N, C-alpha and C positions, 0 to 999 in steps of 0.2 A: 434626812435619810432615815431617822429612827421611826418615821411614820410608816415606812414600808420595809424596814430591815431592823426591827426592834431586837431580834435575837442576834444580829450581827453575823449570821451564817450564810448569807446569800453570796453567790459568785458575781462580782461586779467587774465589768469592762468599762473603763472610763474613756469616752470619746469626746474630745474637746480641743480647741486651739491652745489650751493652757494645761499645765499639770494639775492633778487633783489636789484639792485641799483635804488632807486626811483628817478625819474626825471619827468619833464613835458612830458606827453604823455605815460609814463610807470609807472602806479600805479596799481599793480596787486590786483585783488579781493581776490585771493588765491595764496599762495606760497607752492609748493610741493618741498621741499628741500631734496635732497638725491640722491642716485644712479638713473640715468635716466632710465635705463633698468628696474629696479625693480619698479619704479614709473609707467611706462607705462604698465607693466604687471598687476599691481594692478588696474589701471584704466580700462584696458581691461576686467578684471574679474567683475568689478563693473558696467559696462555699457552694454547696449543692442547693439548688433552688427547691423550695417546697413544691409539693404537688399542686400545680395551678388549678386543676379541676377541683381538688379538695378544698382549697382556699376560696375559690369562687363560690362553691356550694355553701360553705360556712358563712361567707359574707351575705349571700342571698338569704340564708335562714335568719341571720341577725337582723337584716332589713325587715323581714316578715314579722319577727318578734317585736321590733320597734313599732311597726305599723299597727300591731294588734294590741299594744298597751292601752289600757282603759284610761281616758282622760278625766273620768269622774263626773260629778254633777255639773250642770251648767253654771251655777252660781253659789258662792263665789267661784270664779273659774280657777282651775288648777294651772300650774305652769305649763303643763303639756298642752292643754286646750289653747293657751295663749300662743305658744310656739306654732301650733298648727294654723291658728288664725293669721298670725303674721306672715307665715310662709304662703298662705293662699292669697294674701292681699298684695304682696310685694312682687315686683318684676325681678328677673334674674340679676340685673345689674344694680338694683337698689341696695342701700347699705343699712345694716343693723349694727349699732354700736352698743355694746353691753357694759353696764356697770357691774358691780360685784355683789352676788347673793346666790342662794341655791338655785334660782331660776337660770343663772348662767350655765350651770351644769346641764339643765334641761335643753337649753339652746344648743350647747355643744353636742349633745347626744342626739337631738332630733331635727335640728334645723339644717336642711340640705343647702349648702352654699353652692350656687351654680356658676359663679364667676369669681375671679380673684378679688380679694380685699372687700368682700361684701358682708362678711361676718367678722366684726372686729371685737376682740376681747383680750384682756391682758393676762389671762390664764392664772397661774399661781401667784403672780404679784399681788392680786386681789386689792387693787388700789380703789377704795371707795371714792366716788366722784368722777371716775374716769369716763363713765358712759356719756354724760352730757358734754364734757370737754371734747371727747373724740368725735361725737356727732356734730358739734359745732364746726370743727375743722373740716370734716367731710362735707358739710353743707357749704362752707366757705369756698372749698375747691370746686363746688358745683358739678360740672360734667353731666348735666341733664339727668340726674338720678335723684330719687327720693331718699331721704335719710330719716331713720327712726332710731332714737335713743331709747333703750330699755333700762330703766333704773328701779331699784328697790327704793322704798321710802327713806330708809336710812342713808343710802348712798346719795339720793337726790338732795337731801337736806345738807349734805356736805358742801355743796356749791350752788344752792338754789338761786343765789343772787345773779348767777350767770345767765338766767333766763332774761334778765334786763339787758345784758350785753348782746344776747342773740337777737332780741327784738330791735335794739338800737342799730345793730349792724345789718338789719334787714335779711337775716338768714331764713331759709326755708327748711324747717325741720319739724318733726313731731317727737314729743317726749311722752313715752308711755311709762307712767309710774305705777309699779306694782306694790300695793299697800297691804302689808300684813301687820302693821303697827308694832313692828319689832325689828331688831337686828336678827333676821330669821336664820341666816346661815350659822351664826354663832350659837343661837338657841338649838338648832338642829345638831350641831356638833356636841353640845352639852348633853343632849338626850342620847346621842350615840354612845357617849362615854358613861352613861348611867348616872349622870349628874342632874341636879336640879337646874331648871332654867332660871338663871340669875342675872340681873342687870341688863336684860336685853329688850325690855318693853319700851315702846315709844308712845307718847301722846302727840299725835300729829296735828298740825294746823289744818285748816281747810285748804288742801293743796290746789284745788281748782281755783278758789278765790285768790289764793296767793299768786298763782300764775297770771290770772287776769289782772291783778294789781300791777304786775310788771309789764303788761301790755300784750300778753299772749291770749289766744283763743283757748277756752277751757271746756272740757267735757268730763262727764262722770259715767261710769258703767254701773247701772243699777240692776236690781234683780229682774226686772221685766225687759231689760234691754238685750238686743242682739249684739254680741261682742264684735262680730264682723262689721256690722253697720256702723257702730260708734267709731271703731278704728278707721274704717274706710272714709268716713266723713272727715275725721281729723287729718288723715294723711293727704286727702285731696285739697284741703284748705291751703292757701298761700300763707307764707309767714310762719310764725312759731305757734304750734298748737300743743296743748297738754291734755293727756287722758289720765284721769285718776281711776285706777282699776283695783278693786279689792282682790286678794289672792288667797287661795286655799292650798296649803302645803301638805295636806294629809296623804298624798300619794308618794311622798318622798322616799318611802321604804323601797320603792322600785329601783332607786338609784344604788342601793346596796347589793343588787343582784349581779352575778357574773354573766354577762351576755354571751361570752364565748362558751362557757360551761352550759348555759341554757341552750345554745345552738347545738352543741354536741349531743346533749340529751334529746333534743327534739328530733335530730337526724337519726339517732339510734332508735328512737321510738317509731319513726316513720319507715326506716329501712333496717330492720333488725338483721 
């Protein structure tokens, strides 16, 4: 809670099936303990709805702002370029399973999930290694849909040995490894806090050769490659395929902007 209530002066309403664990930064004014769905239904009946036209216009403006964000140079690709490429290539019912890194925020921000359970992420739990494991289970369940694991190099190396398991089980999935040769999310947080990047650099093995040694098909994204073409080829292959893709995080400053505030300002400028 101290991350968003450092001064301890926010008004907090606790909504959960259990009482609040009181701590510094989290001292609720009210506690609504019980079934969350029933609580929210009761609150909805007891409150005045927001202006639907206003909210719809704001949502539309936010969507336009997101569409207009610049994805930067083609190589190394930015996380935004990668998100857009993945969305173009996958069908609405295909599954994306995310590991944990700053790219996860870009997927949550820009990847439009068009069917239930098609964008899988563990949010603030931030469990490194979750992407490959989640994708393997989604592929094991089958259901005639393609499965793509998106992992950072740090997260991928947490359980890279499971590529052998996926190959041995005959699973059909693609692993997209985004390589910035660092624990990039931690490094980004260090920079945000005005600290030196410390202890976050990685010396990676040849990820494509490593995957091939386990029996997977392997691809690399190089400077003269078309990202869509490399990903499309890997996704279309039967069995386990890995794509080693370098990553440029230089546009991460966009994540620090307040989209709602930007939308309000854009609407005021358009309709004074």
